[in-house]
N, C-alpha and C positions, 0 to 999 in steps of 0.2 A: 491548621495544617503545618506541619513541621518539615523543614527540608534539612537535613543534616548530613550533607556530603553523600558517602557511600552508603547509606541507608541500612545500618547493621542493626537488625531487630534481634539479635540472639539466634539461638537454634543450635544444632548440633554441628561439631567441628569434624565430623567424620566425613571422609572423601566421597564424593558423590558416586563415583562409579564403582564403589564398594558396597553401596546401599542394596539392600534386599528389595525385591520387586514388592512395591505397594500392596498392602494387604488390605483391598476394600473390594466390596461388591459392585461391579459394574452394572449400572442400570442402562438400558438402551432408552434414550430420550428422543422422541420425534421432534424434529425440527419444527420450530414455531413459524419460522420464515424460510421459505425456500423457493428456488426456481423450478417451476413445474413444467415450464416449455422455453427452449431456447432455439431461435431461428436466426441463421446466418446468411448474408447475401454479399457475394463479391468479397468476402473477407479473407485475406491472406490466400490460403490455398484452396478455400470452399467457394464454389459457384453459389450453391444453395445447399443448407444443412439444417435439418430440424432434430432436435432430441428433447424426448419428454421424460425426464427421470423422475422416480420417486422422491420422497423427503429424505431418504437416507443418503448415505455417502454414494457418490459416483466415482466408479473407478474405470480409467481409460488406460488400455494397454495397447502396446504395438511397437514397431521398430522405430528408432531414431528417424526423424525426419517426416513421420507418418502423418502429422497434424494434430498432435495431442496437445501441444503448448499453445496451439492458435486458440482452441477452444477456450483453454484458461485465459488467454489474453482477451478474448471477446467478453468473458464474464467480467473481467476487471474493469472493462469500460462501463459497467453498471455502477460505476462511482466516479468522483471527480479526478481529474489528473489526466496523465496519458497514457495509462494502462500499464501493466506490469513490465513491458519492454522499454517505456519511456521513449517512443520513437516518434517521430515526425508523423503526423496523421494520415497524410496522404501516402506514405510509404506502405499502410496497411493495405490499400486498395489491390485487388487482384489484377496482375497483368496478364494480357493475352495478346497474341498476334492478330493482326487484322488479316482477315481472309482475302481482301482484295489488293493487299500490297504487303511490303515488309515492315510496316509501322507497327509499332506497340500500341496497344489500348490500355488506358488505366482507368478503371471503373470507380465511381463512388462506392462505398460500402455501408452496411447497416447491420445492427445487432438490435434483435428484438427479444424480449423476454416477457414471460407471464410468471408474475411474482404471486406466490400464495402467501398471506399474512394472517394474524389472528383477525384482522379486521376485513378480511376479504381478500379477493383477486385485484392486483395492480398490474397494469400493462405498463412497459417501460420500452423506450426505443431510442436509439442514438446512431450516427452515423455521419458521414460526408457526403457531398455531391459535388458535381462540377460546377463551374460558374454559370453556365447556361441552363443548369437543372436537368441536363438529359441523363446524368450518372456516367457519362463516357467522354474519355478525352483521348484524342489521337495525335499522331506524329510525335511530339513531345509527351512522354509519358506523365510529366508533372504538369503540363500546361493546363490552366483552366480548373485545377483541383483546389477547392476551398479547405484550407487547413484550419476548418474551424468546424465544431461539432454542432449538429442540430440534435435537440433533445427533446422528446415528448414523454409525457406521462399521462396514461389514460387518454391518449389521442389528443391532449393538448399541448402545444408548444410552451416550453419553459425557458426561463432566461439563460440557464446554462446547466452543466453537470453536477454542480454542486447541490442542485436540488435533489439528486439521487440520495445524497448522504443524509436527508432527513427521512429516507424510507427503509434504506438497508445499509449495512457496513459491509465491507468486502475486504479481506486481507490476504496476502499470498507470500509464499516463499518459492525462490526459484533457484536453479543451479548457480546463476550468476550472483547470487547474494552470499554464496559460501565465502567470498573474499571480503564481505563487508568490514570485518574488523580490522584489515590490513590495508585497505586502500583509503582513497580521499575521504575527508570529512562529510563531503556533499553527499555521498550515498547514505551515510548513517544518518544524516540529517533528514533526508527524504524518508527513511524507514522509520525514524521517530515521529515525523509529522503525519504519516499515514497512521500510526497508533494513535497519536492525540487527536485526529479527527474522528476516530471511532469513539471517543470518550466526549468531544466536544464539537457538535455539529457545525460550529460557525469557525473552527479552526482554519479550514481550507480557504474560507473566503477573507479571513485576516491575512494568511500568508500571501495570497494572490495580492491583495490590497496593498500591502507592504511592498512587494516587489515592483508593482505597477509605479508606485510613487516614487521608489527608489530609482527606478529606470529613468522617469522623468527628471528627477534631480541631477542624474548622471548626466543626460542629455545636455541640459542647461549649463552645467559646468564645463562640460567638454566644448559646447558652442560659445561659452563666454558670454550669452545673451540674457542671462537671468538676472534681474535684479534682486535686490537684498530683500524686499519685501516678498516677493514670489518665493525666493528661496527659504525664508523663514516659515512661509505657509506650509511648503512641501516637507520641511524636516519636523513641523509639528504634526503632520499627518504621519511621518515614518515613526516618529516617537510614540505616538498613539497605538498605531497597528503593531509596532514593533513589540511594546511592552506586553500587549494582549497576547501575542504570539509566545512570547517568553513565560508569561504567566501560565498559560495553559500547557506548556510542556513541562513546567515544574510540578504542576498539580497532576499530570498525567504520570509523571515518574513516580510521584508519591503513591497514587493508587496502584501503579504496577508494581512497585517494590513490596508493598503489602500483600498484593496478590501472589507474588513469587515466594515470599515468606511463608504464606499460609498453606501452599500446595502440598500434596503427597506425592508429586509427579517424580518419576525416575530420571527425569532430565535435570541436568545441574541448575543450582540456582544463580542467578546473575546479580551483582549489584550494580546499581545504575546511577549516573549522575549526568548532568548537562553542563558543559564547559562553555561558557559565554559571557560576554559583558552584561547584558542585562539580567540573564538567569542568576548570574552571581550576585549582583547588586539587589534584586529582588528578594534574596534570602534574608536580607536584614533591613531592607528600607520599603516605605510604602510605595505603591505604584506610582502615584502621582509625582513623588520626589523624583523616582527613576526617570519618568518622562521628560522631567525638567533636566536633569543631568544629561540625558541621551541628546536633547535638542542643543544643549551648550556644546556637546562633543562634536555634533555634526556641523554646527556653524564654525566651530574652531578649525576643523579638519577640511574645511573647503579647498583650500589651496593644495593640500596633500591629495585629496580625491581627485582633484582636477587634474594633476599631473599624472595619477595611476590611472585615470579613466574609470575609476569604481569606487564606491563607499568601502572604506576600510574598517568601519565598525559598525557591529549591529547583529541582529539574531541571524542574519544570513551567513555569519562566520562561525556560529555554534556547532559544538561536536557533542555527540553521544559517547560516553565513556562506559565501558562495560568490563567488570571484573568477574572471573569465576570466583565465587564467593567462598567455597569451602577450600579451595586452593590459595585463596588470596593471590590469584595471578591475572594481570590483565589479559582480556580476550585475545589481544593481537600475539600474545606468547603461548597461548594454549595450541594443542595439536588441532589439525584440521577437523578431525571428528568430534573435538571437544567444542570447537567453534560452531559446527553445526548443530550439536546438541543444545548448546547455549542459545541459538536462534530459535530452534524449535521451542525450547522452554519458555523464551519471551514471548514468542507468538501465542502459545498456549494461554499463558497468564492474561495477556492483552485479550484474547477472546472471553476469558472468564469475567474480565472486568466489563467488557463491551456487553455482555449478556445481562448484567445487571444494571449498568448505567443507561445503555439503550432500550433495554427491554426484550432484546432478542439478540441471540448469538449471531455473530457475523458469518457470511459465507466464506469458507477457507478455501483458498487454491493452492493446493501443494503439489509443485512440479518436481517430479524425481527426487522426493523428499527421503522415501524410504530404501533407496537404492544402496546405500552404505550404512544402514542400521543393522545391526543384529537381531536376532529373532526376539529376544527378551525386549529390546527397546522397540521394535515394531509392534509387538502386542501392547506394551504400554501406551504408546501413540494411539493406536486404534482404541483402547479401552478409554483413553482421556477424551478423545473425540467423540465416542458414543456418549459418554456422561455429559459432554458440553451440549449436545443437542444442536449442533451446527450442520448445516448440509455443507460437506466437504467434498471437493473434486480433487482426485489425486491421479497422478499420471506415473506410468512405469512401462519397461520394456518386458517384465515378466510377471504374468498372471499369479504365478505361484508366490511372489511377494506379498499378495494381499489375500491369501487364502484364509487368515485368521478373520477376515472382515465378512466371511460368509455368512449370510443371514442378515447382516447389517448394511449391506451396499447392493448396489446395481452395477453389473459389469458391461463394459462395451470394449469391442476391440476396434482398432483404428489403423487402418493400412491405406496408403495413398489417398488420404483425406475421404475415405468411405467409413462410415461408422456402423458397426452392426453389433446389435444387442446380444448378450450371450446368456 
């Protein structure tokens, strides 16, 4: 496996936006894995909601604030992490006024899905409850709400949401991600790690394990209560998990770069690189040597980390660098439209790699993605989604933007959190 900076594998030097529309026959591929039923209880604006789509793409249209994104967010909880809004879990619970007084009630919430797979039907459920199990907390809207998810697969309780990643993969694009390339590295890191998790099912567990150990080390340094032996042990675990995280990122970048280079997509090609201490050292050194080096760095930086209150070195500081390949221009300097097109191109390439490595295309959640695409780009996107064979959930305010999907999608209108099949 080679990692050579910005992964230039050759190809045309013509400007992406001057390309002719790809000339290939689009074949509608039925999704091998899809949500056949989704039921929400006390989730955001929904008291109860059930939708039973076909395997095709699902289009949700309606005015802003109608509840479309809430449905996508619910689907995003069929994966590890905190969903596409990355919010506090208790904030998702529906609020309602107590009929007996002026207090507000915050209920627990749940998402239940029936997943159709090549191996049969799988039922999945997740949500949170109040500390007494009643599902309702009064007076203080946040009192008694457990900020920890319960996860069930085929009716059986499992250890956590990471178990979902062994069954299906979920990817998304939202309007908030339009500023991904010009904001802080943390957003790009989360974007990259979601992609990596689609290729490496253990990646989320490694990231979570690394962050848990790092927090414990930070706490001991801050309190001044950790002896050298215990800190050595924690730093050894940080090095082990950290190198695993960095190595998976590099492997994913390599796979993704090849997928981007081989595509006939009309979306711009992105050159990708991870900038980070461990990632850069892994390019030219064996993993065990990098682990040893990182342990030594952590040990030497204890005083510095104690003063700052955080670990100053490691994969939690890494950044995803993206360049518009055909313009040789960093993504943050591209126009808003080009940045969005780059994001779509990366997401589609990631979905193609996932379909091969995981064995099924991911479920794609595209929130207001087509609103700023011209007709040619919309048709190209729809054709690529159809060829991919992914169940894709799309939202928008105007049904006309999705007319080219006619015959390849089921349509629903959403207004005031009421869903009507069209």
